[in-house]
PDB file of the backbone (N, CA, C, O) and the ligand in Angstrom, with CONECT records:
HET     ZN  A 101       1
ATOM      1  N   UNK A   1       0.848  -1.159  -0.007  1.00  0.00           N
ATOM      2  CA  UNK A   1       0.024   0.022  -0.034  1.00  0.00           C
ATOM      3  C   UNK A   1       0.857   1.224   0.011  1.00  0.00           C
ATOM      4  O   UNK A   1       1.800   1.286   0.799  1.00  0.00           O
ATOM      5  N   UNK A   2       0.558   2.217  -0.814  1.00  0.00           N
ATOM      6  CA  UNK A   2       1.356   3.362  -0.958  1.00  0.00           C
ATOM      7  C   UNK A   2       1.287   4.288   0.260  1.00  0.00           C
ATOM      8  O   UNK A   2       2.308   4.819   0.699  1.00  0.00           O
ATOM      9  N   UNK A   3       0.107   4.475   0.791  1.00  0.00           N
ATOM     10  CA  UNK A   3      -0.065   5.375   1.924  1.00  0.00           C
ATOM     11  C   UNK A   3      -0.565   4.562   3.130  1.00  0.00           C
ATOM     12  O   UNK A   3      -0.624   3.333   3.081  1.00  0.00           O
ATOM     13  N   UNK A   4      -0.919   5.264   4.199  1.00  0.00           N
ATOM     14  CA  UNK A   4      -1.178   4.569   5.470  1.00  0.00           C
ATOM     15  C   UNK A   4      -2.446   3.705   5.468  1.00  0.00           C
ATOM     16  O   UNK A   4      -2.484   2.716   6.199  1.00  0.00           O
ATOM     17  N   UNK A   5      -3.458   4.017   4.707  1.00  0.00           N
ATOM     18  CA  UNK A   5      -4.681   3.239   4.738  1.00  0.00           C
ATOM     19  C   UNK A   5      -5.420   3.381   3.404  1.00  0.00           C
ATOM     20  O   UNK A   5      -5.006   4.157   2.542  1.00  0.00           O
ATOM     21  N   UNK A   6      -6.501   2.640   3.239  1.00  0.00           N
ATOM     22  CA  UNK A   6      -7.244   2.610   1.964  1.00  0.00           C
ATOM     23  C   UNK A   6      -7.875   3.991   1.668  1.00  0.00           C
ATOM     24  O   UNK A   6      -7.919   4.422   0.516  1.00  0.00           O
ATOM     25  N   UNK A   7      -8.353   4.666   2.707  1.00  0.00           N
ATOM     26  CA  UNK A   7      -8.990   5.900   2.448  1.00  0.00           C
ATOM     27  C   UNK A   7      -7.981   6.993   2.006  1.00  0.00           C
ATOM     28  O   UNK A   7      -8.265   7.795   1.116  1.00  0.00           O
ATOM     29  N   UNK A   8      -6.824   6.997   2.641  1.00  0.00           N
ATOM     30  CA  UNK A   8      -5.798   7.941   2.215  1.00  0.00           C
ATOM     31  C   UNK A   8      -5.409   7.651   0.727  1.00  0.00           C
ATOM     32  O   UNK A   8      -5.326   8.570  -0.088  1.00  0.00           O
ATOM     33  N   UNK A   9      -5.178   6.378   0.408  1.00  0.00           N
ATOM     34  CA  UNK A   9      -4.860   6.009  -0.964  1.00  0.00           C
ATOM     35  C   UNK A   9      -5.927   6.511  -1.922  1.00  0.00           C
ATOM     36  O   UNK A   9      -5.643   7.115  -2.956  1.00  0.00           O
ATOM     37  N   UNK A  10      -7.185   6.231  -1.529  1.00  0.00           N
ATOM     38  CA  UNK A  10      -8.301   6.588  -2.410  1.00  0.00           C
ATOM     39  C   UNK A  10      -8.393   8.099  -2.634  1.00  0.00           C
ATOM     40  O   UNK A  10      -8.496   8.543  -3.778  1.00  0.00           O
ATOM     41  N   UNK A  11      -8.358   8.884  -1.577  1.00  0.00           N
ATOM     42  CA  UNK A  11      -8.604  10.287  -1.708  1.00  0.00           C
ATOM     43  C   UNK A  11      -7.426  11.003  -2.424  1.00  0.00           C
ATOM     44  O   UNK A  11      -7.637  11.958  -3.170  1.00  0.00           O
ATOM     45  N   UNK A  12      -6.198  10.527  -2.185  1.00  0.00           N
ATOM     46  CA  UNK A  12      -5.087  11.123  -2.877  1.00  0.00           C
ATOM     47  C   UNK A  12      -5.145  10.763  -4.367  1.00  0.00           C
ATOM     48  O   UNK A  12      -4.820  11.599  -5.210  1.00  0.00           O
ATOM     49  N   UNK A  13      -5.538   9.575  -4.692  1.00  0.00           N
ATOM     50  CA  UNK A  13      -5.623   9.170  -6.068  1.00  0.00           C
ATOM     51  C   UNK A  13      -6.797   9.904  -6.785  1.00  0.00           C
ATOM     52  O   UNK A  13      -6.657  10.335  -7.930  1.00  0.00           O
ATOM     53  N   UNK A  14      -7.887  10.028  -6.127  1.00  0.00           N
ATOM     54  CA  UNK A  14      -9.123  10.567  -6.742  1.00  0.00           C
ATOM     55  C   UNK A  14      -9.141  12.091  -6.807  1.00  0.00           C
ATOM     56  O   UNK A  14      -9.880  12.647  -7.619  1.00  0.00           O
ATOM     57  N   UNK A  15      -8.332  12.811  -5.958  1.00  0.00           N
ATOM     58  CA  UNK A  15      -8.339  14.244  -5.925  1.00  0.00           C
ATOM     59  C   UNK A  15      -9.730  14.817  -5.687  1.00  0.00           C
ATOM     60  O   UNK A  15     -10.059  15.885  -6.204  1.00  0.00           O
ATOM     61  N   UNK A  16     -10.534  14.128  -4.921  1.00  0.00           N
ATOM     62  CA  UNK A  16     -11.892  14.673  -4.690  1.00  0.00           C
ATOM     63  C   UNK A  16     -11.900  15.616  -3.432  1.00  0.00           C
ATOM     64  O   UNK A  16     -12.761  16.485  -3.298  1.00  0.00           O
ATOM     65  N   UNK A  17     -10.966  15.415  -2.582  1.00  0.00           N
ATOM     66  CA  UNK A  17     -10.787  16.302  -1.435  1.00  0.00           C
ATOM     67  C   UNK A  17      -9.574  17.186  -1.636  1.00  0.00           C
ATOM     68  O   UNK A  17      -8.748  16.931  -2.513  1.00  0.00           O
ATOM     69  N   UNK A  18      -9.466  18.248  -0.805  1.00  0.00           N
ATOM     70  CA  UNK A  18      -8.325  19.131  -0.888  1.00  0.00           C
ATOM     71  C   UNK A  18      -7.119  18.586  -0.186  1.00  0.00           C
ATOM     72  O   UNK A  18      -6.271  19.337   0.296  1.00  0.00           O
ATOM     73  N   UNK A  19      -7.042  17.272  -0.125  1.00  0.00           N
ATOM     74  CA  UNK A  19      -5.898  16.664   0.565  1.00  0.00           C
ATOM     75  C   UNK A  19      -4.930  16.177  -0.516  1.00  0.00           C
ATOM     76  O   UNK A  19      -5.370  15.678  -1.552  1.00  0.00           O
ATOM     77  N   UNK A  20      -3.655  16.311  -0.296  1.00  0.00           N
ATOM     78  CA  UNK A  20      -2.692  15.917  -1.321  1.00  0.00           C
ATOM     79  C   UNK A  20      -1.418  15.360  -0.726  1.00  0.00           C
ATOM     80  O   UNK A  20      -1.195  15.362   0.484  1.00  0.00           O
ATOM     81  N   UNK A  21      -0.582  14.877  -1.658  1.00  0.00           N
ATOM     82  CA  UNK A  21       0.698  14.292  -1.251  1.00  0.00           C
ATOM     83  C   UNK A  21       1.719  14.729  -2.239  1.00  0.00           C
ATOM     84  O   UNK A  21       1.525  14.580  -3.445  1.00  0.00           O
ATOM     85  N   UNK A  22       2.822  15.277  -1.750  1.00  0.00           N
ATOM     86  CA  UNK A  22       3.913  15.667  -2.573  1.00  0.00           C
ATOM     87  C   UNK A  22       5.049  14.670  -2.396  1.00  0.00           C
ATOM     88  O   UNK A  22       5.774  14.709  -1.401  1.00  0.00           O
ATOM     89  N   UNK A  23       5.203  13.735  -3.415  1.00  0.00           N
ATOM     90  CA  UNK A  23       6.134  12.650  -3.241  1.00  0.00           C
ATOM     91  C   UNK A  23       7.577  13.144  -3.130  1.00  0.00           C
ATOM     92  O   UNK A  23       8.373  12.551  -2.401  1.00  0.00           O
ATOM     93  N   UNK A  24       7.929  14.226  -3.844  1.00  0.00           N
ATOM     94  CA  UNK A  24       9.241  14.738  -3.846  1.00  0.00           C
ATOM     95  C   UNK A  24       9.715  15.113  -2.425  1.00  0.00           C
ATOM     96  O   UNK A  24      10.870  14.881  -2.069  1.00  0.00           O
ATOM     97  N   UNK A  25       8.830  15.679  -1.643  1.00  0.00           N
ATOM     98  CA  UNK A  25       9.163  16.084  -0.256  1.00  0.00           C
ATOM     99  C   UNK A  25       8.580  15.150   0.778  1.00  0.00           C
ATOM    100  O   UNK A  25       8.779  15.363   1.974  1.00  0.00           O
ATOM    101  N   UNK A  26       7.850  14.100   0.347  1.00  0.00           N
ATOM    102  CA  UNK A  26       7.142  13.172   1.236  1.00  0.00           C
ATOM    103  C   UNK A  26       6.233  14.001   2.192  1.00  0.00           C
ATOM    104  O   UNK A  26       6.251  13.806   3.407  1.00  0.00           O
ATOM    105  N   UNK A  27       5.471  14.895   1.622  1.00  0.00           N
ATOM    106  CA  UNK A  27       4.616  15.751   2.451  1.00  0.00           C
ATOM    107  C   UNK A  27       3.112  15.508   2.166  1.00  0.00           C
ATOM    108  O   UNK A  27       2.665  15.379   1.027  1.00  0.00           O
ATOM    109  N   UNK A  28       2.390  15.460   3.265  1.00  0.00           N
ATOM    110  CA  UNK A  28       0.906  15.400   3.150  1.00  0.00           C
ATOM    111  C   UNK A  28       0.331  16.764   3.491  1.00  0.00           C
ATOM    112  O   UNK A  28       0.817  17.418   4.413  1.00  0.00           O
ATOM    113  N   UNK A  29      -0.673  17.201   2.785  1.00  0.00           N
ATOM    114  CA  UNK A  29      -1.163  18.562   3.013  1.00  0.00           C
ATOM    115  C   UNK A  29      -2.607  18.683   2.673  1.00  0.00           C
ATOM    116  O   UNK A  29      -3.192  17.832   2.003  1.00  0.00           O
ATOM    117  N   UNK A  30      -3.196  19.805   3.169  1.00  0.00           N
ATOM    118  CA  UNK A  30      -4.545  20.219   2.755  1.00  0.00           C
ATOM    119  C   UNK A  30      -4.386  21.535   2.085  1.00  0.00           C
ATOM    120  O   UNK A  30      -3.691  22.420   2.585  1.00  0.00           O
ATOM    121  N   UNK A  31      -5.042  21.681   0.922  1.00  0.00           N
ATOM    122  CA  UNK A  31      -5.046  22.954   0.192  1.00  0.00           C
ATOM    123  C   UNK A  31      -5.815  23.982   0.960  1.00  0.00           C
ATOM    124  O   UNK A  31      -6.892  23.692   1.481  1.00  0.00           O
ATOM    125  N   UNK A  32      -5.274  25.210   1.045  1.00  0.00           N
ATOM    126  CA  UNK A  32      -5.996  26.306   1.673  1.00  0.00           C
ATOM    127  C   UNK A  32      -6.983  26.890   0.668  1.00  0.00           C
ATOM    128  O   UNK A  32      -6.708  26.940  -0.531  1.00  0.00           O
ATOM    129  N   UNK A  33      -8.095  27.316   1.154  1.00  0.00           N
ATOM    130  CA  UNK A  33      -9.087  27.935   0.311  1.00  0.00           C
ATOM    131  C   UNK A  33      -8.604  29.300  -0.245  1.00  0.00           C
ATOM    132  O   UNK A  33      -7.949  30.078   0.450  1.00  0.00           O
ATOM    133  N   UNK A  34      -8.954  29.554  -1.524  1.00  0.00           N
ATOM    134  CA  UNK A  34      -8.728  30.849  -2.173  1.00  0.00           C
ATOM    135  C   UNK A  34      -7.228  31.314  -2.198  1.00  0.00           C
ATOM    136  O   UNK A  34      -6.955  32.502  -2.373  1.00  0.00           O
ATOM    137  N   UNK A  35      -6.325  30.422  -2.032  1.00  0.00           N
ATOM    138  CA  UNK A  35      -4.913  30.762  -2.197  1.00  0.00           C
ATOM    139  C   UNK A  35      -4.201  29.530  -2.805  1.00  0.00           C
ATOM    140  O   UNK A  35      -4.815  28.477  -2.979  1.00  0.00           O
ATOM    141  N   UNK A  36      -2.929  29.674  -3.118  1.00  0.00           N
ATOM    142  CA  UNK A  36      -2.113  28.554  -3.540  1.00  0.00           C
ATOM    143  C   UNK A  36      -1.469  27.871  -2.349  1.00  0.00           C
ATOM    144  O   UNK A  36      -0.730  26.903  -2.529  1.00  0.00           O
ATOM    145  N   UNK A  37      -1.729  28.349  -1.125  1.00  0.00           N
ATOM    146  CA  UNK A  37      -1.065  27.802   0.034  1.00  0.00           C
ATOM    147  C   UNK A  37      -1.534  26.391   0.393  1.00  0.00           C
ATOM    148  O   UNK A  37      -2.608  25.942  -0.007  1.00  0.00           O
ATOM    149  N   UNK A  38      -0.693  25.725   1.152  1.00  0.00           N
ATOM    150  CA  UNK A  38      -0.965  24.376   1.646  1.00  0.00           C
ATOM    151  C   UNK A  38      -0.643  24.310   3.132  1.00  0.00           C
ATOM    152  O   UNK A  38       0.292  24.949   3.615  1.00  0.00           O
ATOM    153  N   UNK A  39      -1.432  23.531   3.833  1.00  0.00           N
ATOM    154  CA  UNK A  39      -1.156  23.307   5.249  1.00  0.00           C
ATOM    155  C   UNK A  39      -0.714  21.877   5.388  1.00  0.00           C
ATOM    156  O   UNK A  39      -1.459  20.966   5.027  1.00  0.00           O
ATOM    157  N   UNK A  40       0.489  21.647   5.906  1.00  0.00           N
ATOM    158  CA  UNK A  40       0.984  20.306   6.086  1.00  0.00           C
ATOM    159  C   UNK A  40       0.216  19.621   7.199  1.00  0.00           C
ATOM    160  O   UNK A  40      -0.192  20.290   8.149  1.00  0.00           O
ATOM    161  N   UNK A  41       0.006  18.347   7.125  1.00  0.00           N
ATOM    162  CA  UNK A  41      -0.696  17.600   8.203  1.00  0.00           C
ATOM    163  C   UNK A  41       0.262  16.534   8.646  1.00  0.00           C
ATOM    164  O   UNK A  41       1.044  16.001   7.859  1.00  0.00           O
ATOM    165  N   UNK A  42       0.185  16.222   9.965  1.00  0.00           N
ATOM    166  CA  UNK A  42       1.057  15.259  10.623  1.00  0.00           C
ATOM    167  C   UNK A  42       0.418  13.910  10.899  1.00  0.00           C
ATOM    168  O   UNK A  42       1.100  12.923  11.176  1.00  0.00           O
ATOM    169  N   UNK A  43      -0.929  13.889  10.817  1.00  0.00           N
ATOM    170  CA  UNK A  43      -1.637  12.636  11.110  1.00  0.00           C
ATOM    171  C   UNK A  43      -2.682  12.404  10.000  1.00  0.00           C
ATOM    172  O   UNK A  43      -3.214  13.349   9.417  1.00  0.00           O
ATOM    173  N   UNK A  44      -2.948  11.150   9.736  1.00  0.00           N
ATOM    174  CA  UNK A  44      -3.986  10.833   8.769  1.00  0.00           C
ATOM    175  C   UNK A  44      -5.390  11.117   9.357  1.00  0.00           C
ATOM    176  O   UNK A  44      -5.724  10.662  10.450  1.00  0.00           O
ATOM    177  N   UNK A  45      -6.189  11.876   8.601  1.00  0.00           N
ATOM    178  CA  UNK A  45      -7.558  12.198   9.113  1.00  0.00           C
ATOM    179  C   UNK A  45      -8.444  11.001   9.330  1.00  0.00           C
ATOM    180  O   UNK A  45      -9.397  11.065  10.107  1.00  0.00           O
ATOM    181  N   UNK A  46      -8.144   9.897   8.647  1.00  0.00           N
ATOM    182  CA  UNK A  46      -9.036   8.724   8.691  1.00  0.00           C
ATOM    183  C   UNK A  46      -8.546   7.647   9.659  1.00  0.00           C
ATOM    184  O   UNK A  46      -9.323   7.204  10.505  1.00  0.00           O
ATOM    185  N   UNK A  47      -7.312   7.219   9.571  1.00  0.00           N
ATOM    186  CA  UNK A  47      -6.840   6.151  10.469  1.00  0.00           C
ATOM    187  C   UNK A  47      -6.046   6.650  11.664  1.00  0.00           C
ATOM    188  O   UNK A  47      -5.765   5.893  12.592  1.00  0.00           O
ATOM    189  N   UNK A  48      -5.679   7.958  11.636  1.00  0.00           N
ATOM    190  CA  UNK A  48      -4.967   8.512  12.779  1.00  0.00           C
ATOM    191  C   UNK A  48      -3.480   8.179  12.819  1.00  0.00           C
ATOM    192  O   UNK A  48      -2.808   8.531  13.789  1.00  0.00           O
ATOM    193  N   UNK A  49      -2.962   7.535  11.831  1.00  0.00           N
ATOM    194  CA  UNK A  49      -1.544   7.192  11.772  1.00  0.00           C
ATOM    195  C   UNK A  49      -0.686   8.472  11.732  1.00  0.00           C
ATOM    196  O   UNK A  49      -1.052   9.445  11.073  1.00  0.00           O
ATOM    197  N   UNK A  50       0.427   8.464  12.424  1.00  0.00           N
ATOM    198  CA  UNK A  50       1.391   9.527  12.223  1.00  0.00           C
ATOM    199  C   UNK A  50       1.984   9.408  10.847  1.00  0.00           C
ATOM    200  O   UNK A  50       2.456   8.345  10.444  1.00  0.00           O
ATOM    201  N   UNK A  51       1.956  10.529  10.117  1.00  0.00           N
ATOM    202  CA  UNK A  51       2.484  10.508   8.755  1.00  0.00           C
ATOM    203  C   UNK A  51       3.975  10.742   8.846  1.00  0.00           C
ATOM    204  O   UNK A  51       4.452  11.320   9.823  1.00  0.00           O
ATOM    205  N   UNK A  52       4.733  10.294   7.827  1.00  0.00           N
ATOM    206  CA  UNK A  52       6.185  10.472   7.857  1.00  0.00           C
ATOM    207  C   UNK A  52       6.560  11.918   7.810  1.00  0.00           C
ATOM    208  O   UNK A  52       5.838  12.736   7.238  1.00  0.00           O
ATOM    209  N   UNK A  53       7.677  12.247   8.403  1.00  0.00           N
ATOM    210  CA  UNK A  53       8.174  13.600   8.428  1.00  0.00           C
ATOM    211  C   UNK A  53       8.463  14.140   7.019  1.00  0.00           C
ATOM    212  O   UNK A  53       8.873  13.399   6.125  1.00  0.00           O
ATOM    213  N   UNK A  54       8.243  15.424   6.852  1.00  0.00           N
ATOM    214  CA  UNK A  54       8.590  16.070   5.619  1.00  0.00           C
ATOM    215  C   UNK A  54      10.066  16.019   5.385  1.00  0.00           C
ATOM    216  O   UNK A  54      10.845  16.158   6.328  1.00  0.00           O
ATOM    217  N   UNK A  55      10.491  15.819   4.121  1.00  0.00           N
ATOM    218  CA  UNK A  55      11.906  15.822   3.801  1.00  0.00           C
ATOM    219  C   UNK A  55      12.351  17.065   3.071  1.00  0.00           C
ATOM    220  O   UNK A  55      13.399  17.081   2.425  1.00  0.00           O
ATOM    221  N   UNK A  56      11.541  18.117   3.178  1.00  0.00           N
ATOM    222  CA  UNK A  56      11.857  19.377   2.492  1.00  0.00           C
ATOM    223  C   UNK A  56      13.229  19.880   2.858  1.00  0.00           C
ATOM    224  O   UNK A  56      14.017  20.206   1.970  1.00  0.00           O
ATOM    225  N   UNK A  57      13.544  19.956   4.142  1.00  0.00           N
ATOM    226  CA  UNK A  57      14.825  20.473   4.532  1.00  0.00           C
ATOM    227  C   UNK A  57      16.012  19.658   4.036  1.00  0.00           C
ATOM    228  O   UNK A  57      17.039  20.189   3.613  1.00  0.00           O
ATOM    229  N   UNK A  58      15.825  18.349   4.108  1.00  0.00           N
ATOM    230  CA  UNK A  58      16.844  17.470   3.625  1.00  0.00           C
ATOM    231  C   UNK A  58      17.057  17.613   2.093  1.00  0.00           C
ATOM    232  O   UNK A  58      18.175  17.518   1.587  1.00  0.00           O
ATOM    233  N   UNK A  59      16.010  17.830   1.435  1.00  0.00           N
ATOM    234  CA  UNK A  59      16.061  18.006  -0.025  1.00  0.00           C
ATOM    235  C   UNK A  59      16.955  19.201  -0.391  1.00  0.00           C
ATOM    236  O   UNK A  59      17.845  19.097  -1.235  1.00  0.00           O
ATOM    237  N   UNK A  60      16.690  20.339   0.272  1.00  0.00           N
ATOM    238  CA  UNK A  60      17.519  21.547   0.095  1.00  0.00           C
ATOM    239  C   UNK A  60      18.958  21.302   0.478  1.00  0.00           C
ATOM    240  O   UNK A  60      19.884  21.723  -0.215  1.00  0.00           O
ATOM    241  N   UNK A  61      19.133  20.612   1.597  1.00  0.00           N
ATOM    242  CA  UNK A  61      20.429  20.327   2.146  1.00  0.00           C
ATOM    243  C   UNK A  61      21.297  19.531   1.179  1.00  0.00           C
ATOM    244  O   UNK A  61      22.448  19.876   0.911  1.00  0.00           O
ATOM    245  N   UNK A  62      20.705  18.450   0.662  1.00  0.00           N
ATOM    246  CA  UNK A  62      21.465  17.547  -0.232  1.00  0.00           C
ATOM    247  C   UNK A  62      21.761  18.274  -1.552  1.00  0.00           C
ATOM    248  O   UNK A  62      22.867  18.153  -2.080  1.00  0.00           O
ATOM    249  N   UNK A  63      20.803  19.016  -2.086  1.00  0.00           N
ATOM    250  CA  UNK A  63      21.073  19.707  -3.313  1.00  0.00           C
ATOM    251  C   UNK A  63      22.160  20.710  -3.189  1.00  0.00           C
ATOM    252  O   UNK A  63      22.950  20.933  -4.107  1.00  0.00           O
ATOM    253  N   UNK A  64      22.189  21.340  -1.989  1.00  0.00           N
ATOM    254  CA  UNK A  64      23.246  22.328  -1.779  1.00  0.00           C
ATOM    255  C   UNK A  64      24.603  21.677  -1.595  1.00  0.00           C
ATOM    256  O   UNK A  64      25.582  22.049  -2.242  1.00  0.00           O
ATOM    257  N   UNK A  65      24.646  20.697  -0.700  1.00  0.00           N
ATOM    258  CA  UNK A  65      25.959  20.133  -0.340  1.00  0.00           C
ATOM    259  C   UNK A  65      26.518  19.140  -1.313  1.00  0.00           C
ATOM    260  O   UNK A  65      27.735  19.038  -1.463  1.00  0.00           O
ATOM    261  N   UNK A  66      25.654  18.401  -1.984  1.00  0.00           N
ATOM    262  CA  UNK A  66      26.114  17.349  -2.866  1.00  0.00           C
ATOM    263  C   UNK A  66      26.050  17.759  -4.354  1.00  0.00           C
ATOM    264  O   UNK A  66      26.726  17.170  -5.198  1.00  0.00           O
ATOM    265  N   UNK A  67      25.243  18.758  -4.650  1.00  0.00           N
ATOM    266  CA  UNK A  67      25.083  19.144  -6.089  1.00  0.00           C
ATOM    267  C   UNK A  67      25.359  20.576  -6.318  1.00  0.00           C
ATOM    268  O   UNK A  67      25.209  21.058  -7.441  1.00  0.00           O
ATOM    269  N   UNK A  68      25.768  21.307  -5.274  1.00  0.00           N
ATOM    270  CA  UNK A  68      26.138  22.731  -5.351  1.00  0.00           C
ATOM    271  C   UNK A  68      25.025  23.606  -5.969  1.00  0.00           C
ATOM    272  O   UNK A  68      25.294  24.526  -6.741  1.00  0.00           O
ATOM    273  N   UNK A  69      23.768  23.287  -5.601  1.00  0.00           N
ATOM    274  CA  UNK A  69      22.650  24.085  -6.019  1.00  0.00           C
ATOM    275  C   UNK A  69      22.141  24.859  -4.821  1.00  0.00           C
ATOM    276  O   UNK A  69      21.424  24.302  -3.990  1.00  0.00           O
ATOM    277  N   UNK A  70      22.492  26.122  -4.714  1.00  0.00           N
ATOM    278  CA  UNK A  70      22.136  26.899  -3.520  1.00  0.00           C
ATOM    279  C   UNK A  70      20.667  27.298  -3.500  1.00  0.00           C
ATOM    280  O   UNK A  70      20.061  27.413  -2.434  1.00  0.00           O
ATOM    281  N   UNK A  71      20.100  27.506  -4.678  1.00  0.00           N
ATOM    282  CA  UNK A  71      18.727  28.013  -4.760  1.00  0.00           C
ATOM    283  C   UNK A  71      17.902  27.219  -5.771  1.00  0.00           C
ATOM    284  O   UNK A  71      17.558  27.739  -6.832  1.00  0.00           O
ATOM    285  N   UNK A  72      17.580  25.962  -5.449  1.00  0.00           N
ATOM    286  CA  UNK A  72      16.932  25.122  -6.432  1.00  0.00           C
ATOM    287  C   UNK A  72      15.600  25.627  -6.991  1.00  0.00           C
ATOM    288  O   UNK A  72      15.195  25.258  -8.094  1.00  0.00           O
ATOM    289  N   UNK A  73      14.917  26.494  -6.196  1.00  0.00           N
ATOM    290  CA  UNK A  73      13.619  27.002  -6.677  1.00  0.00           C
ATOM    291  C   UNK A  73      13.811  27.975  -7.855  1.00  0.00           C
ATOM    292  O   UNK A  73      12.918  28.173  -8.679  1.00  0.00           O
ATOM    293  N   UNK A  74      15.018  28.574  -7.898  1.00  0.00           N
ATOM    294  CA  UNK A  74      15.275  29.487  -9.027  1.00  0.00           C
ATOM    295  C   UNK A  74      16.249  28.840 -10.080  1.00  0.00           C
ATOM    296  O   UNK A  74      16.525  29.407 -11.137  1.00  0.00           O
ATOM    297  N   UNK A  75      16.724  27.673  -9.734  1.00  0.00           N
ATOM    298  CA  UNK A  75      17.674  26.988 -10.631  1.00  0.00           C
ATOM    299  C   UNK A  75      17.114  25.620 -11.002  1.00  0.00           C
ATOM    300  O   UNK A  75      17.834  24.622 -10.976  1.00  0.00           O
ATOM    301  N   UNK A  76      15.833  25.575 -11.347  1.00  0.00           N
ATOM    302  CA  UNK A  76      15.165  24.304 -11.554  1.00  0.00           C
ATOM    303  C   UNK A  76      15.825  23.451 -12.610  1.00  0.00           C
ATOM    304  O   UNK A  76      15.769  22.222 -12.549  1.00  0.00           O
ATOM    305  N   UNK A  77      16.448  24.092 -13.573  1.00  0.00           N
ATOM    306  CA  UNK A  77      17.112  23.303 -14.684  1.00  0.00           C
ATOM    307  C   UNK A  77      18.260  22.455 -14.180  1.00  0.00           C
ATOM    308  O   UNK A  77      18.600  21.436 -14.782  1.00  0.00           O
ATOM    309  N   UNK A  78      18.878  22.888 -13.039  1.00  0.00           N
ATOM    310  CA  UNK A  78      19.999  22.138 -12.507  1.00  0.00           C
ATOM    311  C   UNK A  78      19.606  20.956 -11.640  1.00  0.00           C
ATOM    312  O   UNK A  78      20.451  20.118 -11.323  1.00  0.00           O
ATOM    313  N   UNK A  79      18.346  20.873 -11.252  1.00  0.00           N
ATOM    314  CA  UNK A  79      17.930  19.807 -10.328  1.00  0.00           C
ATOM    315  C   UNK A  79      17.981  18.470 -11.052  1.00  0.00           C
ATOM    316  O   UNK A  79      17.367  18.322 -12.109  1.00  0.00           O
ATOM    317  N   UNK A  80      18.680  17.520 -10.522  1.00  0.00           N
ATOM    318  CA  UNK A  80      18.750  16.169 -11.167  1.00  0.00           C
ATOM    319  C   UNK A  80      17.360  15.564 -11.150  1.00  0.00           C
ATOM    320  O   UNK A  80      16.582  15.801 -10.226  1.00  0.00           O
ATOM    321  N   UNK A  81      17.041  14.764 -12.197  1.00  0.00           N
ATOM    322  CA  UNK A  81      15.686  14.186 -12.334  1.00  0.00           C
ATOM    323  C   UNK A  81      15.271  13.400 -11.074  1.00  0.00           C
ATOM    324  O   UNK A  81      14.113  13.463 -10.659  1.00  0.00           O
ATOM    325  N   UNK A  82      16.185  12.686 -10.488  1.00  0.00           N
ATOM    326  CA  UNK A  82      15.806  11.933  -9.272  1.00  0.00           C
ATOM    327  C   UNK A  82      15.241  12.809  -8.179  1.00  0.00           C
ATOM    328  O   UNK A  82      14.463  12.319  -7.361  1.00  0.00           O
ATOM    329  N   UNK A  83      15.588  14.058  -8.123  1.00  0.00           N
ATOM    330  CA  UNK A  83      15.158  14.964  -7.091  1.00  0.00           C
ATOM    331  C   UNK A  83      13.864  15.674  -7.437  1.00  0.00           C
ATOM    332  O   UNK A  83      13.420  16.571  -6.720  1.00  0.00           O
ATOM    333  N   UNK A  84      13.265  15.261  -8.547  1.00  0.00           N
ATOM    334  CA  UNK A  84      11.957  15.847  -8.940  1.00  0.00           C
ATOM    335  C   UNK A  84      10.835  14.885  -8.613  1.00  0.00           C
ATOM    336  O   UNK A  84       9.664  15.188  -8.845  1.00  0.00           O
ATOM    337  N   UNK A  85      11.184  13.728  -8.076  1.00  0.00           N
ATOM    338  CA  UNK A  85      10.237  12.696  -7.709  1.00  0.00           C
ATOM    339  C   UNK A  85      10.627  12.185  -6.312  1.00  0.00           C
ATOM    340  O   UNK A  85      11.392  12.819  -5.586  1.00  0.00           O
ATOM    341  N   UNK A  86      10.066  11.007  -5.963  1.00  0.00           N
ATOM    342  CA  UNK A  86      10.407  10.452  -4.686  1.00  0.00           C
ATOM    343  C   UNK A  86      11.702   9.507  -4.793  1.00  0.00           C
ATOM    344  O   UNK A  86      12.139   8.902  -3.815  1.00  0.00           O
ATOM    345  N   UNK A  87      12.231   9.442  -5.978  1.00  0.00           N
ATOM    346  CA  UNK A  87      13.354   8.513  -6.215  1.00  0.00           C
ATOM    347  C   UNK A  87      14.540   8.803  -5.326  1.00  0.00           C
ATOM    348  O   UNK A  87      15.194   7.862  -4.877  1.00  0.00           O
ATOM    349  N   UNK A  88      14.852  10.060  -5.048  1.00  0.00           N
ATOM    350  CA  UNK A  88      16.021  10.427  -4.208  1.00  0.00           C
ATOM    351  C   UNK A  88      15.937   9.909  -2.830  1.00  0.00           C
ATOM    352  O   UNK A  88      16.908   9.326  -2.347  1.00  0.00           O
ATOM    353  N   UNK A  89      14.793  10.089  -2.129  1.00  0.00           N
ATOM    354  CA  UNK A  89      14.717   9.643  -0.772  1.00  0.00           C
ATOM    355  C   UNK A  89      14.478   8.178  -0.635  1.00  0.00           C
ATOM    356  O   UNK A  89      14.864   7.584   0.372  1.00  0.00           O
ATOM    357  N   UNK A  90      13.844   7.559  -1.629  1.00  0.00           N
ATOM    358  CA  UNK A  90      13.711   6.100  -1.540  1.00  0.00           C
ATOM    359  C   UNK A  90      15.077   5.391  -1.693  1.00  0.00           C
ATOM    360  O   UNK A  90      15.284   4.274  -1.219  1.00  0.00           O
ATOM    361  N   UNK A  91      15.977   6.088  -2.367  1.00  0.00           N
ATOM    362  CA  UNK A  91      17.329   5.489  -2.558  1.00  0.00           C
ATOM    363  C   UNK A  91      18.171   5.639  -1.283  1.00  0.00           C
ATOM    364  O   UNK A  91      19.236   5.030  -1.173  1.00  0.00           O
ATOM    365  N   UNK A  92      17.706   6.436  -0.329  1.00  0.00           N
ATOM    366  CA  UNK A  92      18.508   6.657   0.874  1.00  0.00           C
ATOM    367  C   UNK A  92      18.537   5.452   1.793  1.00  0.00           C
ATOM    368  O   UNK A  92      19.499   5.273   2.540  1.00  0.00           O
ATOM    369  N   UNK A  93      17.517   4.632   1.756  1.00  0.00           N
ATOM    370  CA  UNK A  93      17.381   3.485   2.691  1.00  0.00           C
ATOM    371  C   UNK A  93      18.005   2.206   2.140  1.00  0.00           C
ATOM    372  O   UNK A  93      17.972   1.168   2.801  1.00  0.00           O
TER     373      UNK A  93
HETATM  374 ZN    ZN A 101      -4.567   6.612   7.113  1.00  0.00          ZN2+
END
């Protein structure tokens, strides 16, 4: 199973609710109304499981230290393909 429970799998796949998953940063979030903002969530609303920690800081860290990309949000062309999906953190284990 990709996520913590069937309901999480279902709603992320179906996009019927404002809940989402960013595989690149391993982040679960709820879209904020009337903005592009997102609110990260720490627990599954259905089964109550603790969701894995966001890897956002680690993503910036590794790109800076191992790939010499100081500002990946403005240097998107330099980001290796593995770092645009969940491939980079799945390879860590
Ligand atoms: Zn769940």
